[in-house]
N, C-alpha and C positions, 0 to 999 in steps of 0.2 A: 350918301354913304354914312353908315352909323359911326359914331365916335368909337375909338379904340383905346382901352386902358389896360395897364398891367396892374393886377391887384397886389397889394402889399403881402409879404409873407405872413404877418400876423394881423388879422382883421379884428380889431378891438373897437371899443366905444369911440376912441379918438379917430381911427381910420374910417369907421362907419359914418361919422359926421361929415368927413371930407368926401367920402364916396357918394353920400346922399346929395351933397351940394353939386358934385360933378354930373350926376345922373338926372337931377331934377329938370323936367321940361324937355328932355331929349326924346325923340321918337324911337330911338334904338341905341344899342351899345354892344360892343364886343369886348368882353372882359377876359383877359388872359389870366387864368386861374392856375397855371402850371406851378407857380412857386408858393402857393398858399400852404402854410404849415399849421395854422390855427384859425378857426372860424368862430368868432364870438357871437353871442346872441344878438347884440345890436346890429352887427354887420349882416347877420342872417335876416333880420327884420328888414333892413334896407334892400337886400337882394329880393326878398319876397314881394315887397312893395313895388320895386322896379319891375318885376315880372308881371305883377297885376296891372301896372300901367302900360307896359310895352309889349306884353305877350311874348311871342316867339322872336320879336325884334331884340330881345335881350339874350345875347349868346354868351355862354360860358365856354371859352375855348381851352382845351387841354386841361381840364380840372385835375389837380394833383390827387394822389391817393388819399391824402389827409382831407382834402375838400370833399371828395366823394364819400369818405367815411363819416365826416361830420354831417353831411346832408342826409345820409342814410340813418344815422343815429337820431336825427331830429325829425325824421319823416318828411324831409323837404326835397326828396329826390326829384320832384316835379321841376326843380330848377335845371335839371339836366335834360329834361325832355324837350324835344323839338329845337332847343337852342344850343345843345351841346355840340361843339364842333371839334 
């Protein structure tokens, strides 16, 4: 069973570092993105790297409107494909 995490409301450089440490080496993860209000560039890079490593085993659950808008604005909607639940 993949690990499950609730993402912080503000995904910044600091939270990106913690998220990267939590995700490193895991075969999959379910990330509750319902409370995300801000997605910074460093956190986006962590999520994209995790998707590259885990593929569809990285699931963004209930992405907030702010998360969806940030992913669309950066062209990273692929994070929602296949893994959005």
